[in-house]
Every structure is written in C-alpha cells, then in structure tokens.
MARBA-586450 format. One line per field, with one value per residue (C-alpha): z, x, y; residue number from 1. Coordinates in nm, 3 decimals, decimal comma. Layout:
! residues N
pz <- (Z_...)
px <- (X_...)
py <- (Y_...)
nr <- (NUM_...)
END
This chain:
! residues 605
pz <- (4,029_4,045_4,315_4,086_3,803_4,020_4,119_3,760_3,657_3,936_3,826_3,459_3,572_3,756_3,444_3,221_3,211_3,117_2,859_2,659_2,564_2,559_2,283_2,530_2,743_2,452_2,367_2,721_2,736_2,412_2,545_2,874_2,681_2,482_2,786_2,964_2,653_2,615_2,980_2,970_2,667_2,873_2,731_3,040_2,865_2,755_3,122_3,157_2,827_2,988_3,260_2,995_2,812_3,114_3,215_2,859_2,875_3,211_3,108_2,781_2,959_3,210_2,967_2,661_2,675_2,977_2,843_2,530_2,729_2,921_2,594_2,449_2,772_2,729_2,448_2,691_2,912_2,612_2,529_2,876_2,840_2,503_2,649_2,940_2,701_2,483_2,793_2,890_2,534_2,549_2,882_2,730_2,429_2,638_2,747_2,462_2,148_1,828_1,722_2,044_1,968_1,618_1,744_2,006_1,741_1,535_1,840_1,914_1,564_1,597_1,930_1,785_1,492_1,724_1,951_1,654_1,536_1,880_1,938_1,620_1,747_2,094_1,947_1,747_2,066_2,268_2,012_1,926_2,202_2,504_2,372_2,596_2,486_2,580_2,906_2,975_2,892_3,148_3,404_3,353_3,385_3,714_3,844_3,744_3,904_4,228_4,270_4,180_4,421_4,699_4,683_4,638_4,956_5,153_5,072_5,336_5,251_4,900_4,823_4,804_4,479_4,301_3,991_4,060_3,735_3,868_4,137_3,925_3,649_3,914_4,028_3,662_3,568_3,850_3,768_3,401_3,475_3,716_3,504_3,137_3,023_2,992_3,203_3,377_3,749_3,990_4,272_4,127_3,863_3,562_3,638_3,574_3,758_4,103_4,068_4,425_4,555_4,330_4,473_4,821_4,721_4,562_4,876_5,090_4,889_4,923_5,303_5,364_5,144_5,140_5,449_5,397_5,472_5,199_4,941_4,922_4,613_4,733_4,413_4,445_4,808_4,701_4,429_4,679_4,936_4,659_4,538_4,878_4,918_4,595_4,721_5,037_4,845_4,699_4,872_4,672_4,711_5,079_5,133_4,982_5,229_5,515_5,380_5,435_5,718_6,060_6,066_5,740_5,864_6,180_5,993_5,778_6,084_6,272_5,975_5,939_6,315_6,321_6,446_6,181_6,230_5,977_5,708_5,446_5,653_5,447_5,247_5,558_5,729_5,424_5,435_5,799_5,702_5,432_5,685_5,920_5,669_5,728_6,105_6,209_6,305_5,987_5,791_5,561_5,254_4,930_4,889_5,135_5,088_5,034_4,736_4,603_4,611_4,428_4,161_4,100_4,028_3,774_3,615_3,669_3,762_4,109_4,019_3,738_3,956_4,258_4,160_4,460_4,727_4,577_4,726_4,861_5,235_5,281_5,647_5,765_6,100_6,071_6,050_6,304_6,548_6,473_6,522_6,864_6,976_6,868_7,042_7,360_7,374_7,287_7,517_7,447_7,068_7,098_7,295_7,028_6,755_6,930_7,013_6,645_6,524_6,770_6,670_6,291_6,359_6,543_6,254_5,972_6,121_6,224_5,865_5,724_5,941_5,864_5,493_5,525_5,696_5,424_5,154_5,335_5,359_4,995_4,853_4,935_4,762_4,447_4,476_4,251_4,462_4,337_4,245_4,411_4,733_4,712_4,651_4,951_5,164_5,052_5,109_5,471_5,528_5,388_5,615_5,922_5,841_5,790_6,111_6,300_6,158_6,267_6,611_6,611_6,517_6,805_7,061_6,960_6,941_7,237_7,470_7,737_7,560_7,693_8,004_8,165_8,441_8,436_8,069_8,000_7,904_7,906_8,109_7,875_7,563_7,699_7,776_7,427_7,266_7,444_7,355_6,989_6,976_7,139_6,903_6,598_6,720_6,809_6,470_6,257_6,441_6,487_6,296_6,242_6,174_5,839_5,804_5,766_5,536_5,298_5,299_5,193_4,911_4,718_4,590_4,305_4,438_4,793_4,712_4,962_5,255_5,445_5,794_5,758_5,712_5,982_6,241_6,201_6,269_6,590_6,698_6,646_6,881_7,159_7,123_7,139_7,437_7,644_7,531_7,435_7,710_8,048_8,343_8,500_8,171_8,086_8,405_8,341_7,983_8,087_8,362_8,110_7,862_8,119_8,246_7,899_7,913_7,545_7,585_7,479_7,508_7,225_6,984_7,066_7,004_6,652_6,568_6,591_6,458_6,778_6,845_6,478_6,461_6,096_5,913_5,567_5,581_5,670_5,996_5,988_6,160_6,155_6,145_5,788_5,655_5,574_5,619_5,997_6,148_6,401_6,666_6,607_6,636_6,973_7,086_6,989_7,182_7,480_7,449_7,443_7,739_7,947_7,876_7,934_8,273_8,386_8,254_8,455_8,770_8,706_8,642_8,975_9,154_8,973_9,059_9,426_9,347_9,259_9,143_9,227_8,909_9,029_9,062_8,718_8,473_8,216_7,932_7,928_8,168_8,285_8,567_8,873_8,876_9,015_8,885_8,927_8,688_8,805_8,793_8,648_8,890_8,640_8,697_8,510_8,556_8,548_8,224_8,029_8,121_8,069_7,714_7,655_7,768_7,528_7,245_7,422_7,714_7,747_7,969_7,795_7,914_7,926_7,711_7,974_8,003_8,261_8,493_8,708_8,815_9,164_9,278_9,398_9,747_9,633_9,479_9,801_9,994)
px <- (11,157_11,536_11,547_11,366_11,607_11,894_11,700_11,623_11,992_12,098_11,845_11,965_12,328_12,224_12,054_12,362_12,372_11,998_12,023_12,278_12,005_11,706_11,607_11,463_11,771_11,997_11,802_11,813_12,191_12,239_12,027_12,222_12,551_12,409_12,283_12,617_12,804_12,569_12,574_12,949_12,902_12,674_12,342_12,146_11,813_11,883_11,930_11,559_11,495_11,607_11,345_11,075_11,174_11,133_10,813_10,682_10,768_10,594_10,294_10,267_10,259_10,005_9,755_9,794_10,037_9,884_9,536_9,643_9,797_9,465_9,270_9,488_9,459_9,075_9,118_9,255_8,951_8,720_8,908_8,845_8,478_8,460_8,661_8,414_8,111_8,274_8,328_7,958_7,851_8,077_7,915_7,565_7,659_7,722_7,360_7,163_7,043_6,850_6,780_6,927_7,255_7,268_7,214_7,487_7,735_7,664_7,724_8,043_8,182_8,113_8,296_8,585_8,622_8,615_8,880_9,104_9,078_9,130_9,423_9,600_9,530_9,659_9,980_10,041_9,976_10,215_10,492_10,454_10,268_10,370_10,730_11,022_11,160_10,835_10,839_11,195_11,095_10,809_11,046_11,296_11,035_10,910_11,271_11,314_10,978_11,045_11,395_11,260_10,960_11,176_11,422_11,145_10,985_11,306_11,244_10,970_10,669_10,792_10,677_10,323_10,427_10,525_10,298_10,020_10,085_10,427_10,263_9,980_10,224_10,429_10,121_10,020_10,368_10,372_10,014_10,103_10,409_10,214_9,897_9,957_10,293_10,330_10,361_10,078_10,098_9,934_10,152_10,491_10,694_10,871_11,211_11,419_11,746_11,667_11,286_11,240_11,421_11,201_10,892_11,013_11,089_10,744_10,584_10,781_10,667_10,302_10,348_10,494_10,261_9,915_9,834_10,083_9,935_10,153_9,934_9,641_9,463_9,172_9,169_9,541_9,503_9,240_9,461_9,753_9,536_9,378_9,726_9,832_9,506_9,590_9,948_9,849_9,630_9,899_10,175_10,473_10,378_10,282_10,621_10,770_10,592_10,710_11,072_11,061_11,273_11,096_11,048_10,850_10,641_10,559_10,474_10,229_10,076_10,039_9,863_9,618_9,533_9,449_9,092_8,817_8,689_8,743_8,904_8,809_8,842_8,682_8,992_9,214_8,970_8,976_9,355_9,338_9,090_9,323_9,603_9,375_9,192_9,308_9,339_8,973_8,699_8,596_8,763_8,977_8,749_8,826_8,458_8,171_8,026_7,673_7,795_7,993_7,682_7,473_7,733_7,793_7,428_7,440_7,762_7,939_8,307_8,349_8,631_8,415_8,102_8,260_8,615_8,652_8,587_8,709_9,052_9,257_9,345_9,686_9,740_10,051_10,186_10,452_10,206_9,966_10,251_10,321_9,957_9,948_10,269_10,151_9,808_9,975_10,238_10,005_9,705_9,553_9,579_9,444_9,150_9,079_9,097_8,876_8,622_8,605_8,565_8,277_8,109_8,134_8,009_7,708_7,640_7,692_7,474_7,200_7,188_7,190_6,899_6,701_6,734_6,674_6,339_6,239_6,322_6,143_5,831_5,836_5,900_5,560_5,381_5,598_5,719_6,020_6,331_6,587_6,914_7,112_6,930_7,010_7,371_7,388_7,217_7,471_7,759_7,652_7,634_7,987_8,113_7,953_8,095_8,442_8,429_8,328_8,628_8,858_8,712_8,769_9,128_9,169_9,005_9,228_9,554_9,500_9,217_9,364_9,188_8,864_8,952_9,248_9,111_9,437_9,390_9,181_8,816_8,857_8,529_8,340_8,478_8,381_8,027_7,990_8,131_7,883_7,596_7,682_7,741_7,399_7,224_7,374_7,291_6,938_6,872_7,038_6,893_6,538_6,305_6,050_6,307_6,364_6,711_6,588_6,310_6,541_6,807_6,550_6,424_6,746_6,691_6,922_7,181_7,176_7,349_7,625_7,379_7,363_7,382_7,716_7,967_7,828_7,746_8,096_8,253_8,045_8,116_8,482_8,466_8,295_8,528_8,837_8,699_8,558_8,687_9,044_9,082_9,261_9,041_9,034_8,954_8,700_8,507_8,505_8,377_8,105_7,982_7,972_7,777_7,525_7,478_7,380_6,993_6,954_7,148_6,929_7,075_6,847_7,048_7,349_7,141_7,082_7,451_7,423_7,067_6,867_6,557_6,445_6,093_6,012_5,990_5,972_6,332_6,638_6,775_7,100_7,388_7,759_7,803_7,682_7,970_8,306_8,470_8,416_8,668_8,583_8,787_8,590_8,262_8,378_8,452_8,114_7,950_8,166_8,067_7,697_7,712_7,917_7,698_7,376_7,487_7,612_7,287_7,071_7,261_7,235_6,864_6,813_7,001_6,807_6,483_6,545_6,606_6,323_6,383_6,128_5,977_6,068_6,431_6,475_6,700_6,474_6,729_6,779_6,492_6,714_6,935_6,871_6,962_7,312_7,445_7,331_7,431_7,505_7,392_7,064_7,043_6,887_6,967_7,038_7,248_7,623_7,655_7,413_7,575_7,922_7,832_7,658_7,946_8,184_8,041_7,824_7,876_7,513_7,256_7,059_6,725_6,750_7,068_7,228_7,605_7,715_7,988_8,030_7,867_7,803_7,670_7,306_7,218_7,086_7,434_7,610_7,405)
py <- (6,872_6,889_6,617_6,381_6,457_6,342_6,035_5,930_5,985_5,751_5,496_5,500_5,452_5,138_4,997_4,980_4,603_4,586_4,862_4,658_4,405_4,647_4,888_5,133_5,099_5,175_5,474_5,604_5,543_5,735_6,018_6,020_6,046_6,338_6,507_6,477_6,612_6,899_6,971_7,011_7,234_7,453_7,351_7,249_7,234_6,880_6,783_6,793_6,610_6,290_6,337_6,409_6,093_5,870_6,041_5,978_5,614_5,565_5,774_5,583_5,253_5,380_5,516_5,295_4,996_4,827_4,860_4,690_4,408_4,373_4,369_4,091_3,892_3,899_3,649_3,396_3,433_3,387_3,068_2,937_3,001_2,820_2,524_2,502_2,507_2,238_2,012_2,058_1,958_1,649_1,545_1,584_1,385_1,082_1,069_1,237_1,054_1,141_1,495_1,640_1,457_1,596_1,951_1,909_1,777_2,090_2,313_2,113_2,178_2,546_2,567_2,366_2,602_2,902_2,742_2,669_3,025_3,166_2,936_3,068_3,432_3,342_3,187_3,511_3,714_3,501_3,531_3,900_4,082_3,868_3,807_3,771_4,108_4,283_4,096_4,216_4,579_4,565_4,403_4,674_4,941_4,799_4,804_5,167_5,265_5,078_5,237_5,583_5,563_5,416_5,702_5,958_5,828_5,926_6,290_6,328_6,543_6,600_6,245_6,394_6,560_6,241_6,198_5,960_5,777_5,668_5,469_5,342_5,231_5,046_4,852_4,781_4,653_4,398_4,301_4,248_4,035_3,822_3,775_3,849_3,714_3,333_3,139_3,343_3,285_3,534_3,425_3,503_3,676_3,516_3,373_3,684_3,736_3,877_3,831_3,718_4,030_4,237_4,074_4,171_4,527_4,564_4,419_4,648_4,942_4,844_4,780_5,122_5,325_5,169_5,383_5,660_5,999_6,153_5,973_6,222_6,095_5,875_5,659_5,606_5,504_5,252_5,111_5,061_4,876_4,662_4,576_4,473_4,264_4,086_4,034_3,846_3,599_3,377_3,171_3,313_3,677_3,629_3,473_3,782_3,993_3,757_3,797_4,174_4,314_4,308_4,682_4,675_4,384_4,575_4,883_4,692_4,511_4,839_5,008_4,720_4,737_5,098_5,190_5,157_5,515_5,785_5,569_5,311_4,998_4,722_4,633_4,642_4,404_4,181_4,165_4,054_3,786_3,658_3,640_3,448_3,223_2,865_2,901_2,981_2,742_2,549_2,827_2,613_2,618_2,809_2,897_2,841_2,490_2,615_2,820_2,527_2,313_2,572_2,634_2,266_2,220_2,503_2,366_2,707_2,700_2,854_3,095_3,242_3,262_3,424_3,541_3,768_3,502_3,177_3,194_2,904_2,950_3,083_3,190_3,383_3,268_3,549_3,835_3,670_3,664_4,028_4,116_3,931_4,100_4,450_4,409_4,290_4,569_4,858_4,820_5,166_5,127_4,768_4,892_5,160_4,892_4,645_4,911_5,019_4,656_4,601_4,926_4,840_4,488_4,628_4,872_4,615_4,339_4,587_4,726_4,369_4,254_4,567_4,525_4,155_4,219_4,463_4,211_3,934_4,146_4,233_3,891_3,725_4,013_3,964_4,319_4,391_4,422_4,672_4,487_4,772_4,710_4,330_4,413_4,645_4,370_4,113_4,350_4,421_4,049_4,006_4,296_4,148_3,808_3,952_4,147_3,832_3,649_3,927_3,917_3,542_3,607_3,865_3,634_3,340_3,538_3,776_3,653_3,892_4,178_4,032_3,830_4,006_4,254_4,450_4,560_4,871_4,811_4,428_4,389_4,620_4,445_4,110_4,226_4,384_4,069_3,842_4,083_4,090_3,711_3,645_3,881_3,722_3,371_3,470_3,626_3,358_3,055_3,174_2,944_3,221_3,491_3,664_3,508_3,156_3,275_3,464_3,197_2,942_3,153_3,157_3,521_3,611_3,849_3,705_3,376_3,436_3,450_3,123_2,976_2,798_3,093_3,315_3,039_2,894_3,241_3,294_2,931_3,003_3,297_3,101_2,797_3,017_3,212_2,931_2,591_2,681_2,939_2,901_2,797_3,141_3,321_3,044_3,109_3,478_3,431_3,194_3,429_3,714_3,507_3,392_3,741_3,861_3,889_3,783_3,455_3,151_2,800_2,691_2,899_2,667_2,352_2,482_2,434_2,055_2,006_2,047_2,267_2,249_2,115_2,170_1,837_1,991_2,133_1,943_2,075_2,264_2,074_2,131_1,760_1,752_1,954_1,788_2,131_2,091_1,850_1,577_1,764_2,080_1,891_1,760_2,109_2,228_1,935_2,025_2,392_2,310_2,076_2,313_2,619_2,423_2,293_2,641_2,799_2,556_2,636_3,011_2,985_2,806_3,077_3,350_3,190_3,267_3,636_3,879_4,237_4,499_4,647_4,998_4,889_4,737_4,912_5,082_5,041_4,664_4,549_4,263_4,393_4,609_4,980_5,018_5,345_5,706_5,979_6,330_6,601_6,476_6,174_5,933_5,564_5,254_4,932_4,955_4,759_4,975_5,308_5,169_5,075_5,406_5,618_5,448_5,664_5,930_6,156_6,264_6,106_5,834_5,979_6,358_6,423_6,641_6,599_6,338_6,473_6,158_5,840_5,698_5,362_5,361_5,276_4,943_4,869_4,964_4,712)
nr <- (1_2_3_4_5_6_7_8_9_10_11_12_13_14_15_16_17_18_19_20_21_22_23_24_25_26_27_28_29_30_31_32_33_34_35_36_37_38_39_40_41_42_43_44_45_46_47_48_49_50_51_52_53_54_55_56_57_58_59_60_61_62_63_64_65_66_67_68_69_70_71_72_73_74_75_76_77_78_79_80_81_82_83_84_85_86_87_88_89_90_91_92_93_94_95_96_97_98_99_100_101_102_103_104_105_106_107_108_109_110_111_112_113_114_115_116_117_118_119_120_121_122_123_124_125_126_127_128_129_130_131_132_133_134_135_136_137_138_139_140_141_142_143_144_145_146_147_148_149_150_151_152_153_154_155_156_157_158_159_160_161_162_163_164_165_166_167_168_169_170_171_172_173_174_175_176_177_178_179_180_181_182_183_184_185_186_187_188_189_190_191_192_193_194_195_196_197_198_199_200_201_202_203_204_205_206_207_208_209_210_211_212_213_214_215_216_217_218_219_220_221_222_223_224_225_226_227_228_229_230_231_232_233_234_235_236_237_238_239_240_241_242_243_244_245_246_247_248_249_250_251_252_253_254_255_256_257_258_259_260_261_262_263_264_265_266_267_268_269_270_271_272_273_274_275_276_277_278_279_280_281_282_283_284_285_286_287_288_289_290_291_292_293_294_295_296_297_298_299_300_301_302_303_304_305_306_307_308_309_310_311_312_313_314_315_316_317_318_319_320_321_322_323_324_325_326_327_328_329_330_331_332_333_334_335_336_337_338_339_340_341_342_343_344_345_346_347_348_349_350_351_352_353_354_355_356_357_358_359_360_361_362_363_364_365_366_367_368_369_370_371_372_373_374_375_376_377_378_379_380_381_382_383_384_385_386_387_388_389_390_391_392_393_394_395_396_397_398_399_400_401_402_403_404_405_406_407_408_409_410_411_412_413_414_415_416_417_418_419_420_421_422_423_424_425_426_427_428_429_430_431_432_433_434_435_436_437_438_439_440_441_442_443_444_445_446_447_448_449_450_451_452_453_454_455_456_457_458_459_460_461_462_463_464_465_466_467_468_469_470_471_472_473_474_475_476_477_478_479_480_481_482_483_484_485_486_487_488_489_490_491_492_493_494_495_496_497_498_499_500_501_502_503_504_505_506_507_508_509_510_511_512_513_514_515_516_517_518_519_520_521_522_523_524_525_526_527_528_529_530_531_532_533_534_535_536_537_538_539_540_541_542_543_544_545_546_547_548_549_550_551_552_553_554_555_556_557_558_559_560_561_562_563_564_565_566_567_568_569_570_571_572_573_574_575_576_577_578_579_580_581_582_583_584_585_586_587_588_589_590_591_592_593_594_595_596_597_598_599_600_601_602_603_604_605)
END
C-alpha cells in the first residue's frame, strides 16, 4: 500500500490550483499540511489518514453519489416521455372532434400540469444538484483517478491489487460529466480547461486496460469494455481515441483483433462494427430501415425503442488503417483471428436457424413461446449479423487473407467463407424456409430479424471480394464460389426481386431501399450477371464429367475422393478433410488420430 500512498501524495500536490476553488481540495490541502507537520514531529499514523480520506471520497462517490446523480437524471427522461405524449395528443386534436376532442383536451391539461411541475423540479436540480461547483468536483475527481490509475499501471503486476472501485469510479465520473451535467452531451465533456486532453487520457486508459490481464474481476473487465464501446459511438470521443499516440492505438487495435476463443468476444466484435459502420455496403443507416418503418407506424421514437442499436454511423479511417496494417504484418495472428470469426459465425448462425425452426413450428399451433427463448434467438441473429459485418470489413481491408496463395490458410479461408455465404443466402432467401415465415409473422421479441440487414452484409462480402477485387483475386474468388456445392444462382436473384413467385407478398428488392445507393445497385447487378455467366459455363463443363458413385466423397457428396488418411486409410475430398483438420485431429469416420494425408490414386491421375 506504501506505493499508492506516494502516488496519492504526488496527485494532491498537482491539484494545488484546483484546490483553491474547491471545498474538497481545500480540505485535502489542509490535511496534507497537517500530515506533513505531524510527520516531521514523528507521528506517521496521520500519513495514512490522507490515503483513507481520498479512499473515502472515491468510495462515497462510487456507492452513493453517482447513484443519486442517476436518480436525478431519471426526471429528465420522464419529462421527455411526457413531452412526446403531449405532442401525440396535439396531433390527434387536429383530426378529432366531439367527445374525443374533449377527452384529449383533458389529458392535454393533465400532461401540461405535470410538465410544469417537473420543469420546476428540474430547474431546482440543475441549480443545486447539477451546479457548476458539483460539476467541478466530479471533474477534479476524474483527474485524480486518471493520474492515480495511470501511475499505478506502471507498477507492473501490482496493478492487480488496485481496488476495483477506483476503476469503476473513474468510469462513472466520465459518464456523469458526459450525460448528467448540463449541457448533457454524450460525445464530449463540459468546456473545462484541458477537457480535450482529459478525454484523450481517459480513452488511453480504456485502450490499455480493457483487455489487460492484470484486471482479474470479470465484472470490471465487462465495465471497461462497455465503456470503450460507448466511447467509440460519438465523434468527439472517437476523435479523442484517434488523437492518442500511435502505440496506444496499435495496442487497442491488436487487443480487438485477438482470436475469439476463450474470451468474451461479443463486445469486442461490436466495437469493430462501430469502427466500420458507415463504410460497409448499405451500412450508413442509424437504425435498420425495416425497424424504422415499424416504429414510425407505432409512433415510438427510435432511440427509445432500440437505444442500443440506434447509433449514427461514425467510422474511423485511422483505426481501420491500423487494423489493415496489423492483419497484413502478422499473418499467423491474422489467420487465428479469421479462423475464430468464421467458427463463431458458423455457430451463431446455426443456433439462430435451429431456434428459428423451433419457433416457426410452434407458432401455427398457438403454443406459448418463452420470452427468454425469443431473446436468445434475436441475440444469435444479432451476433451472426455482427460477425458478417466484421468479415465484410476484413475482406474489404485485407482481401489477401483470402486470395493470396502465399499467405497461410488463404485457400481454406476462401473455401470456408464461400461455404458460409452460400449457407446464409440459401437459408435467408428460401421462399419455403423458416426465415421468411418468421420474418412475416412479426413476432414480438423478434423485431430485429429481417432480410435487409443480413442480406446487405452478405452482399457486401461478395461485392468486396469479386467486384472490387483485382482481376487475379476476382478469378480465384469466383472459382471458389462456383466450386461450392451449395451455391445457387437463384439466391442472388432474390437480392433484386427475382425468383419470388408469391403474389400475396411484395418481393424483396434492394432497389426499394433508399439506404442502398445507385452505385451499389449497379455493383449488385454486375455481380449477378457475372456469376450467372460463369455458373452457366461451369455447368456445361461439369455436364461432360461424371463421377462414379463409389468415388464420391461421403462427407459432402459433391466432389470425388482425393485424400487418404493414414493409418486408418479412410478417404474424402481434399476440401472436406482440410476443413475438418482445422478443429479436429481425428478421422471423421472412425475417430482414430490422423498422422498424415496422401493423395489418392484418382487424384494423382
């Protein structure tokens, strides 16, 4: 604890100027003087009193003061609800007459009275609770915490013993300054001296510690990554992150691009999505257009209906450049990251489809569907959608991961990517599939599930890989896609309204959405035409080739057997065993350990 005593004393000496105008600062200054006097007199017990005083202030803010600030802020949210209700009544008064008009006027008067009373209460809170002095106190405390934690971080493994409430209080102080004190703006701090530098310091602290192994408390880790996720949502705070020194930016980028195994990856994936949102295919909306349409019909403000997903696009070219650079310069780490993303996408989408099929089978029988099950289903959809967007980002930034033969596992990654893309397209575009059925039902709890968000993500991957790629990589990607047994050209026609025979339901088409630009529509048309022509040629060539039933791979039933496993000597096609060996070392058939693989006699010919 001695090391933290020295740190706090250094911090207090740096706060002399602030302490002159701050009651808490004056108290600390007085206590410091007493401590120094008594220390010289030989009484060292008061040396620890100063530490206890600072600990008490931080703990008090953490367990009580911040909670009171949140409670007071709830009144502002209530006022917003009353204002919205009042506006709705005023709209209805323009068209209603008679008894209905009289009732609406009575309701209007009630809302006005409530708003007047709440306005007075809010004025008192703003002048007493959210006063400039209180604001300065919280700002001062945030400075103390950041300096203390930054110096404590330099002590190595001893940082693990920093009290959790120090870190949590630091996060809460910044949150309070950005959201509670007027003018409340989530993207910045009030205009104190050096506020931009403080934003940078706070961002640097989050960037260095959200994945720090020295933070052992799981809840604290979650708080840190959530704070960083909130920080990348707004232009001013994102600019603060971009203003960090290059080493800090690279540390943050590297931590985000670690493999998704053995860690809580959902928030990291969401941060990558936020950095990419605004650059992807038809990915410039604040909220998905199908949700905007549903909520406008219900007269519910979008931020109130979906507060976690109604975020304005705010891409970061700086961090995207760092991500591209890091993935290119670290081929083995990049391969591990891509493999984990593909694995998690396969899991999330499989779970989503499985639960969707169960919900679709229960709905016609009017069986009650557990709300928890619906929430899990919607969460799996959101995870799959987010992983697809991260894949789109990687394909756009570093296509070499999939098309460069000199890079490790590029051929396998391209095969797996095409396999997953085809599976998603086939499931989502199938007229008789469960996705179309559930999406048309509008089941409460599954509002986020729709064709537009997931199809635009898949389309973005194909456009980046084939249309925007170099001729050599374009050819490689097309060949891999056509070699995938599950590829169906009709799934591409679905994107522009083709191959949909039902006359009762309006066909889905990307042309109907203003979020899709004219240039993007042209790229989709070019993609469909190119793949259709290549597919027809490939089918003609395949028609001349016949595979003996005894020589067909018994895993995929699409390619001839071309690889033999030893010592068990079972056989399959090269693609199937290559994908299998990524996560398993046992034979697919007999589960014996595979020592090596040789091409079959058929392959040698």
